[in-house]
C-alpha positions as CSV (number, residue, x, y, z in Angstrom):
1,X,-5.7,57.6,15.8
2,X,-4.0,55.5,13.3
3,X,-1.8,52.5,14.1
4,X,1.2,51.6,12.1
5,X,1.2,48.1,10.9
6,X,4.6,46.4,10.6
7,X,5.7,45.8,7.1
8,X,5.9,42.2,6.0
9,X,8.6,41.4,3.4
10,X,7.3,39.4,0.5
11,X,8.6,35.9,0.9
12,X,9.2,35.2,-2.8
13,X,11.3,38.3,-3.4
14,X,14.1,37.4,-1.0
15,X,17.0,36.3,-3.2
16,X,18.7,34.3,-0.4
17,X,15.9,31.8,0.2
18,X,16.4,29.4,-2.8
19,X,19.9,28.4,-1.6
20,X,18.8,26.8,1.7
21,X,16.0,24.9,-0.2
22,X,18.6,23.5,-2.6
23,X,20.8,22.5,0.3
24,X,17.9,20.8,2.0
25,X,17.0,19.0,-1.2
26,X,20.6,17.8,-1.6
27,X,20.7,16.6,2.0
28,X,17.5,14.7,1.6
29,X,18.7,13.1,-1.6
30,X,22.0,12.0,-0.1
31,X,20.2,10.8,3.0
32,X,18.1,8.5,0.9
33,X,21.1,7.1,-0.9
34,X,23.1,6.4,2.2
35,X,20.2,5.6,4.6
36,X,20.8,2.5,6.6
37,X,19.1,-0.6,5.2
38,X,17.2,-3.2,7.3
39,X,18.8,-6.5,8.3
40,X,16.6,-8.4,5.8
41,X,18.2,-6.4,2.9
42,X,21.7,-7.3,4.1
43,X,20.8,-11.0,4.6
44,X,19.1,-11.4,1.1
45,X,21.9,-9.5,-0.7
46,X,24.8,-11.3,1.0
47,X,23.2,-14.8,0.4
48,X,22.6,-14.0,-3.2
49,X,26.2,-12.9,-3.7
50,X,27.7,-15.8,-1.8
51,X,25.6,-18.3,-3.8
52,X,26.6,-16.7,-7.1
53,X,30.3,-16.8,-6.3
54,X,30.0,-20.3,-5.0
55,X,28.3,-21.3,-8.2
56,X,31.0,-19.7,-10.4
57,X,33.7,-21.7,-8.5
58,X,31.8,-25.0,-8.9
59,X,31.1,-24.3,-12.6
60,X,34.8,-23.8,-13.2
61,X,35.6,-27.0,-11.4
62,X,32.9,-29.0,-13.2
63,X,33.6,-27.8,-16.8
64,X,37.4,-27.3,-16.9
65,X,38.2,-31.0,-17.7
66,X,35.7,-31.4,-20.5
67,X,36.5,-28.0,-22.0
68,X,40.2,-28.9,-22.1
69,X,39.4,-32.2,-23.8
70,X,37.5,-30.3,-26.5
71,X,40.6,-28.1,-27.1
72,X,39.1,-25.1,-25.4
73,X,40.4,-23.0,-22.5
74,X,39.5,-24.5,-19.2
75,X,37.9,-21.3,-18.0
76,X,35.9,-20.5,-21.2
77,X,32.5,-21.7,-19.9
78,X,32.9,-20.0,-16.5
79,X,33.8,-16.7,-18.3
80,X,30.5,-16.8,-20.1
81,X,28.7,-17.4,-16.8
82,X,30.7,-14.7,-15.1
83,X,29.7,-12.2,-17.8
84,X,26.0,-12.7,-16.8
85,X,27.1,-12.4,-13.1
86,X,28.8,-9.1,-13.8
87,X,25.7,-7.9,-15.6
88,X,23.2,-9.4,-13.0
89,X,24.7,-8.2,-9.8
90,X,24.6,-4.5,-10.7
91,X,21.0,-5.0,-12.0
92,X,20.1,-6.6,-8.7
93,X,21.2,-3.4,-6.8
94,X,19.6,-1.1,-9.4
95,X,16.4,-3.0,-9.0
96,X,16.7,-2.6,-5.2
97,X,16.6,1.2,-5.6
98,X,13.4,1.2,-7.6
99,X,10.2,2.3,-5.7
100,X,7.3,0.1,-5.0
101,X,5.1,2.0,-7.5
102,X,7.4,1.0,-10.3
103,X,6.9,-2.7,-9.7
104,X,3.1,-2.2,-9.7
105,X,3.2,-0.2,-12.9
106,X,5.5,-2.7,-14.7
107,X,3.6,-5.9,-13.9
108,X,1.3,-5.9,-16.9
109,X,4.0,-4.8,-19.5
110,X,6.4,-7.3,-18.0
111,X,4.0,-10.2,-18.4
112,X,3.2,-9.2,-22.0
113,X,6.9,-8.9,-22.8
114,X,7.8,-12.2,-21.1
115,X,5.1,-14.1,-23.0
116,X,6.1,-12.6,-26.3
117,X,9.8,-13.4,-25.5
118,X,8.8,-17.0,-24.7
119,X,6.9,-17.3,-28.0
120,X,10.3,-16.7,-29.8
121,X,11.1,-20.4,-29.1
122,X,8.6,-21.3,-31.8
123,X,10.4,-19.1,-34.4
124,X,13.6,-19.9,-36.4
125,X,15.5,-18.5,-33.4
126,X,14.3,-21.3,-31.2
127,X,15.8,-24.8,-30.9
128,X,15.3,-28.0,-28.9
129,X,17.5,-29.7,-26.4
130,X,16.8,-33.0,-24.6
131,X,13.3,-33.1,-26.1
132,X,12.3,-29.6,-24.9
133,X,11.9,-26.6,-27.2
134,X,12.6,-23.9,-24.7
135,X,15.7,-22.1,-25.9
136,X,16.6,-19.4,-28.4
137,X,20.0,-18.4,-29.8
138,X,20.7,-14.7,-30.6
139,X,24.2,-13.5,-31.7
140,X,25.8,-16.7,-30.4
141,X,24.2,-16.5,-27.0
142,X,21.7,-19.1,-25.9
143,X,18.8,-18.0,-23.7
144,X,15.9,-19.6,-21.9
145,X,13.0,-17.1,-22.1
146,X,10.9,-18.9,-19.6
147,X,13.2,-17.9,-16.8
148,X,12.1,-14.3,-17.1
149,X,8.5,-15.4,-17.2
150,X,8.8,-16.6,-13.6
151,X,9.4,-13.1,-12.3
152,X,6.9,-11.4,-14.6
153,X,4.2,-13.9,-13.5
154,X,4.9,-13.3,-9.8
155,X,4.6,-9.5,-10.2
156,X,1.4,-9.8,-12.3
157,X,-0.4,-12.2,-10.0
158,X,0.5,-10.0,-7.0
159,X,-0.9,-6.9,-8.8
160,X,-4.2,-8.7,-9.7
161,X,-4.7,-10.1,-6.2
162,X,-3.7,-6.7,-4.6
163,X,-6.3,-4.9,-6.6
164,X,-9.0,-7.4,-5.7
165,X,-8.0,-7.8,-2.0
166,X,-11.5,-6.8,-0.8
167,X,-13.1,-9.3,-3.2
168,X,-11.0,-12.4,-2.6
169,X,-13.8,-14.1,-0.6
170,X,-15.6,-14.8,-3.9
171,X,-14.2,-17.5,-6.2
172,X,-15.1,-15.6,-9.4
173,X,-12.7,-12.7,-8.4
174,X,-10.0,-15.1,-7.4
175,X,-10.0,-17.1,-10.6
176,X,-10.7,-14.4,-13.2
177,X,-8.5,-13.2,-14.8
178,X,-5.9,-15.0,-12.8
179,X,-6.5,-18.6,-14.0
180,X,-7.0,-17.9,-17.7
181,X,-4.1,-15.5,-18.1
182,X,-1.7,-17.5,-15.9
183,X,-2.8,-20.7,-17.7
184,X,-2.1,-19.1,-21.1
185,X,1.4,-18.0,-20.0
186,X,2.2,-21.5,-18.6
187,X,0.8,-23.1,-21.8
188,X,3.5,-21.3,-23.8
189,X,6.0,-23.2,-21.8
190,X,4.1,-26.5,-22.0
191,X,3.9,-26.2,-25.7
192,X,7.7,-26.6,-25.7
193,X,7.3,-29.8,-23.6
194,X,9.2,-28.3,-20.6
195,X,7.2,-29.8,-17.8
196,X,9.8,-28.9,-15.1
197,X,9.7,-25.2,-15.8
198,X,5.9,-25.3,-16.1
199,X,5.7,-26.9,-12.6
200,X,7.9,-24.1,-11.1
201,X,5.5,-21.5,-12.8
202,X,2.6,-23.3,-11.1
203,X,4.4,-23.1,-7.8
204,X,4.8,-19.3,-8.3
205,X,1.0,-18.9,-8.8
206,X,0.1,-21.1,-5.9
207,X,2.6,-19.4,-3.6
208,X,1.2,-16.0,-4.5
209,X,-2.4,-17.3,-3.9
210,X,-1.4,-18.7,-0.5
211,X,0.2,-15.4,0.7
212,X,-2.8,-13.4,-0.6
213,X,-4.9,-14.8,2.2
214,X,-7.6,-16.5,0.1
215,X,-9.8,-19.1,1.8
216,X,-8.2,-22.5,2.0
217,X,-10.8,-24.1,-0.3
218,X,-10.1,-21.5,-3.0
219,X,-6.4,-22.3,-2.7
220,X,-6.8,-26.1,-2.8
221,X,-8.9,-26.2,-6.0
222,X,-6.2,-24.6,-8.2
223,X,-3.6,-26.9,-6.5
224,X,-5.7,-30.0,-7.4
225,X,-6.3,-28.8,-10.9
226,X,-2.6,-28.1,-11.4
227,X,-1.7,-31.5,-10.1
228,X,-4.2,-33.1,-12.5
229,X,-2.8,-31.2,-15.5
230,X,0.8,-32.2,-14.6
231,X,-0.3,-35.8,-14.2
232,X,-2.0,-35.7,-17.5
233,X,1.0,-34.4,-19.4
234,X,3.2,-36.9,-17.6
235,X,1.0,-39.9,-18.5
236,X,0.5,-38.8,-22.1
237,X,4.3,-38.5,-22.8
238,X,6.1,-41.8,-23.3
239,X,9.5,-40.1,-22.5
240,X,8.2,-38.7,-19.2
241,X,6.5,-41.9,-18.2
242,X,9.7,-43.9,-19.0
243,X,11.8,-41.5,-16.7
244,X,9.1,-41.7,-14.0
245,X,9.1,-45.5,-14.1
246,X,12.9,-45.6,-13.9
247,X,12.6,-43.3,-10.8
248,X,10.2,-45.8,-9.2
249,X,12.5,-48.8,-10.1
250,X,14.4,-49.8,-6.9
251,X,16.9,-51.8,-8.9
252,X,17.9,-49.0,-11.3
253,X,21.0,-50.9,-12.5
254,X,18.7,-52.9,-14.8
255,X,18.4,-49.8,-16.9
256,X,21.9,-48.4,-16.3
257,X,22.7,-47.3,-19.9
258,X,19.3,-45.5,-20.4
259,X,17.2,-43.4,-18.1
260,X,19.0,-44.6,-14.9
261,X,22.5,-43.5,-16.1
262,X,22.4,-39.9,-15.0
263,X,20.5,-40.4,-11.6
264,X,22.9,-43.2,-10.7
265,X,26.1,-41.2,-11.4
266,X,24.6,-38.3,-9.5
267,X,24.1,-40.5,-6.4
268,X,27.5,-42.1,-6.9
269,X,29.1,-38.6,-7.0
270,X,27.4,-37.6,-3.7
271,X,28.3,-41.0,-2.1
272,X,32.0,-40.9,-3.1
273,X,32.4,-37.4,-1.5
274,X,31.7,-38.6,2.0
275,X,31.8,-36.1,4.8
276,X,34.8,-33.9,3.7
277,X,34.8,-34.6,-0.1
278,X,37.6,-35.4,-2.5
279,X,38.8,-31.8,-2.6
280,X,37.9,-28.9,-4.8
281,X,38.7,-29.8,-8.4
282,X,39.1,-33.6,-7.7
283,X,35.7,-34.8,-9.0
284,X,35.8,-38.0,-11.0
285,X,32.2,-37.7,-12.3
286,X,33.0,-34.4,-14.1
287,X,35.2,-36.3,-16.6
288,X,32.2,-36.8,-18.8
289,X,30.7,-39.5,-16.6
290,X,27.9,-37.3,-15.3
291,X,25.7,-35.6,-17.9
292,X,24.7,-32.0,-17.1
293,X,27.4,-31.8,-14.4
294,X,27.5,-28.0,-14.4
295,X,23.7,-27.6,-15.0
296,X,21.0,-29.6,-13.3
297,X,23.5,-31.8,-11.4
298,X,25.9,-29.2,-10.0
299,X,24.8,-30.2,-6.5
300,X,26.3,-33.7,-7.1
301,X,29.7,-32.1,-8.0
302,X,29.5,-30.1,-4.8
303,X,28.8,-33.2,-2.8
304,X,31.6,-35.1,-4.5
305,X,34.3,-32.4,-4.1
306,X,33.3,-30.7,-0.9
307,X,31.4,-33.6,0.8
308,X,28.5,-33.4,3.2
309,X,30.0,-30.2,4.6
310,X,29.8,-28.5,1.3
311,X,26.2,-29.6,0.7
312,X,25.2,-28.4,4.1
313,X,26.8,-25.0,3.4
314,X,24.8,-24.7,0.2
315,X,21.5,-25.6,2.0
316,X,22.3,-23.2,4.8
317,X,22.8,-20.3,2.4
318,X,19.4,-21.0,0.8
319,X,17.9,-21.3,4.2
320,X,19.2,-17.9,5.2
321,X,18.0,-16.5,2.0
322,X,14.6,-17.9,2.8
323,X,14.7,-16.4,6.3
324,X,15.4,-12.9,5.0
325,X,12.6,-13.2,2.3
326,X,10.1,-14.6,4.8
327,X,10.9,-11.7,7.2
328,X,9.9,-9.3,4.4
329,X,6.6,-11.2,3.9
330,X,5.9,-11.2,7.7
331,X,6.8,-7.6,8.4
332,X,5.2,-5.8,5.5
333,X,1.8,-4.2,5.7
334,X,1.5,-3.9,1.9
335,X,-0.5,-6.8,0.3
336,X,1.3,-6.4,-3.0
337,X,4.7,-6.8,-1.3
338,X,3.5,-9.8,0.6
339,X,2.1,-11.6,-2.4
340,X,4.9,-10.8,-4.8
341,X,7.6,-11.6,-2.3
342,X,5.8,-14.9,-1.5
343,X,5.7,-15.9,-5.1
344,X,9.4,-15.0,-5.7
345,X,10.5,-16.8,-2.6
346,X,8.5,-20.0,-3.4
347,X,10.0,-19.9,-6.9
348,X,13.7,-19.6,-5.8
349,X,13.6,-21.7,-2.6
350,X,11.2,-24.2,-4.1
351,X,13.2,-24.7,-7.2
352,X,16.4,-25.2,-5.2
353,X,14.6,-27.9,-3.1
354,X,13.3,-29.6,-6.3
355,X,16.8,-29.6,-7.8
356,X,18.4,-31.1,-4.7
357,X,15.6,-33.6,-4.5
358,X,16.2,-34.7,-8.1
359,X,20.0,-35.2,-7.4
360,X,19.1,-37.2,-4.2
361,X,16.5,-39.3,-6.3
362,X,13.7,-38.0,-4.1
363,X,12.0,-36.7,-7.3
364,X,12.3,-37.9,-10.9
365,X,14.5,-36.0,-13.3
366,X,12.6,-32.7,-14.0
367,X,15.4,-30.6,-15.7
368,X,15.3,-27.5,-13.4
369,X,18.5,-25.7,-12.5
370,X,19.8,-24.9,-9.0
371,X,19.2,-21.1,-8.6
372,X,22.4,-18.9,-8.5
373,X,24.7,-21.9,-9.0
374,X,23.8,-23.9,-12.1
375,X,25.3,-23.0,-15.5
376,X,22.9,-20.9,-17.5
377,X,23.1,-17.1,-18.0
378,X,19.4,-16.4,-18.2
379,X,18.7,-18.4,-15.1
380,X,21.3,-16.5,-13.1
381,X,20.2,-13.2,-14.5
382,X,16.5,-13.8,-13.6
383,X,17.2,-14.9,-10.0
384,X,19.5,-11.9,-9.4
385,X,16.9,-9.5,-10.7
386,X,14.2,-11.2,-8.6
387,X,16.5,-10.9,-5.6
388,X,16.7,-7.2,-6.5
389,X,12.9,-7.0,-6.3
390,X,13.0,-8.6,-2.8
391,X,15.7,-6.0,-1.8
392,X,13.4,-3.2,-3.1
393,X,10.6,-4.6,-0.9
394,X,13.0,-4.9,2.1
395,X,13.7,-1.2,1.9
396,X,10.0,-0.5,2.6
397,X,10.1,-2.4,5.9
398,X,11.2,0.4,8.3
399,X,8.2,2.6,7.2
400,X,5.8,-0.4,7.4
401,X,7.1,-1.2,10.9
402,X,6.8,2.4,12.0
403,X,3.2,2.6,10.7
404,X,2.3,-0.6,12.5
405,X,3.9,0.7,15.8
406,X,2.0,4.0,15.4
407,X,-1.3,2.2,15.0
408,X,-0.5,0.1,18.1
409,X,0.3,3.2,20.1
410,X,-2.8,5.0,18.9
411,X,-5.0,2.0,19.8
412,X,-3.4,1.9,23.3
413,X,-3.9,5.6,23.8
414,X,-7.6,5.3,22.9
415,X,-8.0,2.4,25.3
416,X,-6.4,4.5,28.1
417,X,-8.6,7.5,27.2
418,X,-11.7,5.3,27.3
419,X,-10.7,3.8,30.6
420,X,-10.1,7.2,32.1
421,X,-13.5,8.4,31.0
422,X,-15.3,5.4,32.7
423,X,-13.6,6.1,36.1
């Protein structure tokens, strides 16, 4: 007796099946675009935007008087800065959409490009300012290539330490190729005599090393070596030694018209602001009394016009930015994310603290801008893109937290199973 087998319709020949697949693909794609983001994403993005807008307002206030005195429109300088903000904010959100694999693949090319870009300062495109050769001019726009080197170095160091995470107990694998390559990149900045930027680059490398989890002795050795190199360059430069000695001079009025002029006017600007400030736009130091009022000393203008309250708001915004970034570092389970986010956070927050310390005369004049707020298009563009990288890392947190919770649940289930077997 024969049995009849039911016919099975070939799956590939049904013409109606592709439509649901396309609909599913569309739903998945839209779901990824409009998926809710973690609180760290919102915190980092909102602080970056608020600091950028705050910076534009203060740059307008700090430059309007001197621009008018030169016969220019009072808003001309802030329009140039705003152009970089209009370019940088979309780039920040574009960078936030890029996958983690992209940042790992681009680390080496980014470092090579950044070093090559930095070397342009030694070509006819480069020029010096205040004794440092760290700027180039292209089509009327002035740029500081070393700002992009900070982000490239953070990504590259993270990639190297990520690939060697199982070998970081041996000093050879920690130092090679990290120290030679990073040293070469920082040397291109030191060749232009920009010690302040070189110190920030050293902070980026040390911050990445710290968050990679290397042994403390392997972390301290590069820190001591870096401090020794910085001290050597400071001692061998008469200009830097003169500024450092004026910083140590308690009676700085003796040298008022020379190296003490700018630090004193910065302190006087902060002091005259009091608690509530003189009012937005009412600064007296901006009338060409304070050099670099819109650049390295923008925090002094904030204190003079908005007082202690305005300074506290700026510091609170940076503190909240740091909280969001450190949450990314703490919650991730990817070593690359932890190391790269650590280097970027130390760069932005550390540079902000150094800038504020210079204005308060806690540190000697180092010539580093206040991130997001100081005048300088390349500085603003680089920190906005770096913030976009942090936002990209923040998007990976829900999956990291879910994997960690699944591992905890699995371990608990195994313990319960083992306990039940022993009873």
